[in-house]
Structures are given as C-alpha cells and as structure tokens.
N, C-alpha and C positions, 0 to 999 in steps of 0.2 A: 504494500500500500504506500503510495506517495503521500507525503505530508503536505497536502494542499489545504486551502481554507475550508473546503466543503467536506474533507475526509472525516474529521471527527464526528460530524453530524451523521454521515452515512454509516460510519462504523458503530456509532451509538445505537442506531436502529438494528444493526446486525447483532450487537451484544444483547440488546433487550429481547430480540426474537429468539436467539439461542438460549438465553437464560430462561425464558418462558417455557421453551420446549423441554429443557432439562428438568426444570421444576415440575412440569406436568408429568413427565414419565416417572420421576422419582416418587411423586406423591400418588401416582396410580398404584405403585407397589404398596404403599401404606393403606390404600383403600381396599385393594384386592384381598389382603390378609384379614382385614376386619370383616369382609363379607364371606370369608372362607372359614370363619370360626367353627361353625358346626362340622363341616367335612374334615377339617384338620383335627379337631378334638376327637372325632370318631376314628380317624385313621391311626392316631397315635395314642388314644386312650388317656387324655389329659383333661383336668377340670379347668375352671375359670382362672384360678391362681397359676396353673401351669401355662395356660395360654398367655396370661399377662407376663409371665417370665419370658416367653418368646419375644414379646414386644420390647421388654426391658433390655434384653441382651442386644437387640438391634440398636437401641439407643446407646447402650454402652459402647458399641463399636463406633458410633458417630462421636461420642464423647471422647474417645481415645485419640481421635485425630483432629478434632476441631481446632485446638490451639496450635498444634505443630503445622497443620496445613495452612493456617493463616500466616505464619512466619515464612513458610516455603513459598507461598504465593507472593508475598512482598519481595522475596529475593529472586525467584525464578519466573514469575508471571503466571497468568491464568491458563495460557494455552497448554503448557506441558502438565501442570499439576492437576487441572480439571480433567484432562484427557485420561490420566492414570486412574483417577477416581471413577470415571465413567466406565472404563473398560472393565475394571474390577466389579463394579455394580452389575453390569450387563451379563458377564459370565456367571457370576454367583446366582443372579436371578434365574437364568436359564437352567443351571444345574440343580436348583432347589426342587424343580419338578420331578427329579429322579430319586429323591431321598426317601428312605423308608425307615430310618432310625431316628428317634426323637433327639438323642444327644447330638447327632450329626446335623439335624435340622436347626438346633440351637446354635451350633458352631457356624453354620452358613448364614444364619440371621446376623451374627456378629460381623462376619465378613461383609455382608450387604451394608451394614451400618458404616463400616470403615470406608467403603466406596462412596457412600452418600455423604459422609461427613465433610467432604471437600466442597460440596455444592454451594452452600450459601456464602462462606467466606470468599470463594472464587467469584461468585456473582458480584459481590460488593467490590472486590478488587478490580474486576473488569469495568464496572460502572465508574469507579473512582478514576480509572485510567482514561476513560473516553467521554464521560458526560460532565458538562460544567456543573459546578456546585449548586447553582441556583435552580437547576432542573433535575437534580438527582432523586428527590423523593418521588416525584411523579414517574420517572423512569424506573425506579426500583419497584414502585407499586405495580406498574405494568408488567415488569419481569416476574414479579411474585404472583401474578394472577394465575399462573400455572398451578399454584397450591389449591385455592378454592375451586379452580376450574376442574382439577382432577377429582376433587371431592364432590363436585356437582354432577359430573357425567359418569363418574366411576360407579356410583351406587346402582343406577339402572343398568349400566352395561355389564358390570361384573356379576350382579345377582343373576342376570340372564345367562352369561357365559359359563359361570360355575355350574349352574343348573343344567346347562346343555352339554358342556364338554368336560367339566371337572376342574378342580383347583390346580392340579398339576399342569395341565395343558395351558391354562391361563397364565401361570407363572412363566412358562417357557416362551409364550408369545411376547410377554413384556420384555424378556431378555433380548429377543430379536429386535424389538423396537428401540431398546436402549443402545444396541450396537449400531443401529442406523443413525441415531443422533450423534454417537461418537464419531462416525465417519464425517458427518456434516460439520461438526465442530472443528475437526482438523482441517477440512477444506476451506472453511469460511473465516475462521477467526485468526487474526494476527495480533501480536503485541505492538504497542506503540513504539516508535523509533528509539526512544530512550531505553537503555538497557536496565533491566530491573536490578541485576546484580550490582551495578555501579551506584545505584541510588538506594540500596536497601538500608533500613534504619539500623542504628547501632543498638547495643544491649542497653545502654543508658536510656535511649529513647523508648525502647520496649518497657523498661522499668517504669517510666513515667506513665505509660499507658495503663499498666497494671495497677498503679496507685491512684488513678484518677477517680475521685468520688462520683462524678457524673456518670462515668462509664460503669462503675460498680452498681450504682442505683439502677441504671438502665438494664444491666445484666440481670438483677434480681426481678425486675418487672418483666423481663423477657422470659424468665423462668415461669412466671404466672401465665404469660401468653402461651408458652409451650404446654402448660398444664391443661388449659382449655382445648388447645388444638389436639394434643395427644388423646384427651378424652374423646373428642369428637371423632377423630380418625379411628380409634380403637373400639370404643364402647357404645356408640350410638346404635348400631344394629342390635347388639346384645341387650341394650337397655330397653328398646321397644319390644323385642322378643320376650324378655323376662317380665317386664311390668305390664304389657298390654297384649301379649300373646299374638303378635302380628307375624305373618309369614314373610320370608326373606324377600320375595318379589315385591310385596307391598311396601316393605321397609325401604327398598331401593328408591322408590319414587317419593315416599313419604318424608324423607329426610333431606331433600334437595334444597329446601328453602334457606337454611342457614348459610349455605355456600353461595347461593345465588345473590342473596343480599350482601354477603361479604365482598363479592366482586364489585358491586356498585359502590360500597363504602370505601374500599381500598382506592379506587380511582378518584373519588371525590376528596377523600382526606389527603391523598398524595398531592393532588392539584392545589388544594387549599394550603397545605404545608409549604409548598414552594412559593406560592404567592405571598404568604406571610414572611417567608425568609427574604424574598426580593424586596419587600417593603421595609423590613426592619433590620435584616442582617443578624437577628437575635435567635440563637438556637433554642433557648428556653421557651420563647414565645411561639416559634414556628414548629417545633418538634415536641418538646417535653410537655407543654400544657395540653396539646392534643392527645398525647398518649395517656396521661394519667386520668384525664376526664373520661375518655372512652373506656379505659380499663375499670374505672370505678362503676360506670354504668353496667359493664359486663358482669362484675362481681354481684351487683344488686340483682341482676337478672337471674342468677343461678340460685338465689335463696328460695324463691317460690317453687323451684323444681323439687324441693324436698317434701312438698305437700300436695302436688298436683295429683288428680285422680282420673284425668282423661288424656288420651293421646293428643287431642287437639291443643289443649293448653300446654302440654309438654313440648310440642313443636313450636308453639308461640314463644315460650320463654327460652328454649334452646336457640331459636333463630335470633332473638335479640342478643342473648349472651355471646354467642359465637360471632355474630356479625359485628357487634361493638368491638370485641377484642381483635378480630382479624383486620378491621379497618385501620388499626394503628400499625400494621406490619411495616409499611414503608418508612415511616419516621424513625423507627428503631434503627434501621440500617443507616439512615442518613446521619444520625448522631455520630456514628463511627467515622463516616467519610468527612463530615463537617469538621470534626475536632482533630482527626488523625489521618489526614489525606495520604501522607507518605506511608504510614503503617496501617492502612485501612484493613488489610487482610488480617493482621494480628488483632486489631481492635474488634473486628467482626468475629474472629475466632473465639474471643473471650465471651462475648454475649451469647454466641451460638453454643458454647460449652455449657452455659447455664440452661439454655433451651434443651440441649440434649440430656442434661441431668434430669430435667423434668420428665423426659421420655423414658429414662431409666426407672424413675420412682413412681410416676403416676399410673401407668397401665397396670403394674403389679399391685400397687396399693389399692386401686379401685377394685381389681379382681378380688383381692383379699377381703376388702370391706364388704363387697356384695356376697361373698361366700359366708362371711361371719354374721352379717345382719339380715341376709335374705332380701335386701333392697338396696337401691342406689341413693337413698336419702342422705346418709352420712357423707357419702362421696361428694354430693353436690355442695353441702355446707363446707366441706374441706376446700373444694375448689374456690368457693366464694371468698374464704379467708385468705388463701394464698394470693389470689389476684388482687384483692383489696389492699393487702399489705404492700404489694409491689407498686400500686398506684400512689399510696401515701409516701412510700420511700422516694419516688420520683419527685413528688411535690416538695418534700422537705430537704432532700440532699442533692438533687441534680441542679446545680447552678454553674453551668459552664462558662468559662472565659470565652471571649470572642475568638473565632477560629484563627489559627496562625499556620503559616507554612514553614517547615524546617528548611534550612538552606541546603 
C-alpha cells in the first residue's frame, strides 16, 4: 500500500470489515456451543456444572494470552499475530467435531480460547494504526457489530443446523469458515509503513499502563460487561428451557431481541461518543460517562429477572439489560487507544484479560448456582451486583488526563 492521502481512509474500511468478519465467526462459535448444550451433555454425560466448566476453560485459554498478545501486537503488528491466532482457532474448531472424550474436548476448548484470545487486542491495535482518534469509537463499534450480529443470527441458524445435521458437523463447518477468513486477512491487510518493532513501547511505558487508575477502573467495569455477555452467550437457551420449558427451535427465535437492539445501540452510542470527543476532547465526558450510565441501567434491568414468572417479561428485561450493556462496547476500547495510542495492544490486553476472567468465572458459577438452587434467581442478582459495582468504580476512579502521544 502506498502512503497516499486517501490510503488511511480506504485501509480503515478494510480493517473495520475484516474485524467485523473475524468477530462474527469467533462469536458464532460461542453461540453454537450454547445451542448444543443438550446434545453435548448427552454425548459426554455431563451436568450443568460440567458444561459450565467447558465454557470456563475456553475463557481460561483466552485469559492466558490476552496480555502477552497485546504486547506482541504492539511490537510485531496485527497482520502476523492475528493470523496465528486465527489459524489456531480454525483448526481447533474443525477438529473438535471429531472428539469423543470429555477430557480431550476440554483441552481443545482451551486451545480454541488461546486462538481467540488474540482477537480483540488485535482489532484495537489495527484500528489505532489506521483510524484517526476522533473517529475510533464509531469505527470500533462497527467492527464489534460482529458480536451481537453472531448472537442475533446464530440462534435461529444453529438451532436448525444442530437439529438437522448434529453439533459435530456444525463445528466442522465453522472451522472451514474460519480458515476462509484467515486467507482473506493475509491477502487484504497490510501494516502501516512505520515498523512496529522500531516504535514498540518500553517496559517503563508498559508499567505506566498497568498502574493507570482509569484503565484499572475500566478493566473492572469490562469484567461486568463480560459477565452479562458470557451469561447471554452461554445460558440464555438453558434459562428459557429450564424456567419456561421452551423447545430449542422456539428459543432460537425467541431470544433475538437483545442482540438486535444491541446492534442499534452500539452504532448510536459509538457515533455519539465520537461527537462528544470532537466537541470536547475530554475522554471522561465522551467515553466514561456513557459507559457507567449504560452499565448502571443494565444492572437495574437484571434485578427484576429474579422474580419474573412469564417468558414475555423475561425477554423484556433481558433485552434491556443486555442491550444497555452491549451499547457501551465501543467506548471501552476507545479509552485504550485514546490514552495509550502507542501501546494500544497492551492496554487492550489488560481490559480484555478482565473480560476473559469473567468468562472463566461466570459460566461455571451460574451453572453451579442453578444446580444448587434449582433456579436462575440468585445468578441474576449476582450479575446485577457485579455490573453495578463496575459502573460506580468508573464514576469514582476513572479520571483520565488529556491524551498524550509518546515520542
């Protein structure tokens, strides 16, 4: 790519499109396993806590590489590091369709998480490289639409595919799709002309990132964001089947509303955040205030779910809670690139590590609580408390200095 005046704009569109596709296929994996709960439990003879463990070891894999992948991305660039993660993810996804031992299934779930753990730090590194700061939240929100998009279309598609062909065949098909995206990534994406290795942050600069109170408050709030997302991805089908005795095909269509509204909210909030930033240049006003307000509304929406008695009200409150939380997705990532442009990969790796930690803890904890109490009521109150504490933490402790560029 030649460094012409129009190239960054054109490349930015390529980055957003590829990041969208990669997020979509990665989250289709998270959707397919949630709709394969019944068949997988029957094939391997595991209960809810056992299935929650399968979700948690996946998140443990992502947790293991989030931080180190961020550092590698800052040093070597998104093209190479993201490609390695994607090819590992694709091969593992395909091979999981052939596994017949539970311990091996768990091991491959961890490998799948390692491959996917590169995804979001790489997305933010690429966006920091190619998109102007005042346009990044909207760009990030558009790239992240693959997440609710996968959850929107995945339910109806996978409930039908699993019923028609089986969960193993569906897993293998996703692996093939992932390999196709891997080839497209290598063909289309190029690094900016500056060499990443020559401009990589120093250890002292990384230390400043780790000690930054705004980033740490953002990371804890992102843990709460992850708690809601991992609940939605993992347990919504099981929740409606357990509490309201709905069939899988019905659940697939019944639970699309949270993700449809999330898509609208992410675009609107991303656009609003960038407008506020262009008008004020203030990260707290443009990013942080939007996040804590939306997450506080999300927490409040989960409290009534502990006492609902109809599937209609359950859909209503879940839709509000999930969409409020998901709408804040873009500003989280923009805080990393606003404050730490040079080490955006590492900063993103930190908050995504907290996100992955919620993926380790929440699926298993929800499974254990439902096995212990025979309902989801306690789990909903737990989620409300976690998300609410993250919102208050941002309000009280996230007070960033004006963005600066390292020489």
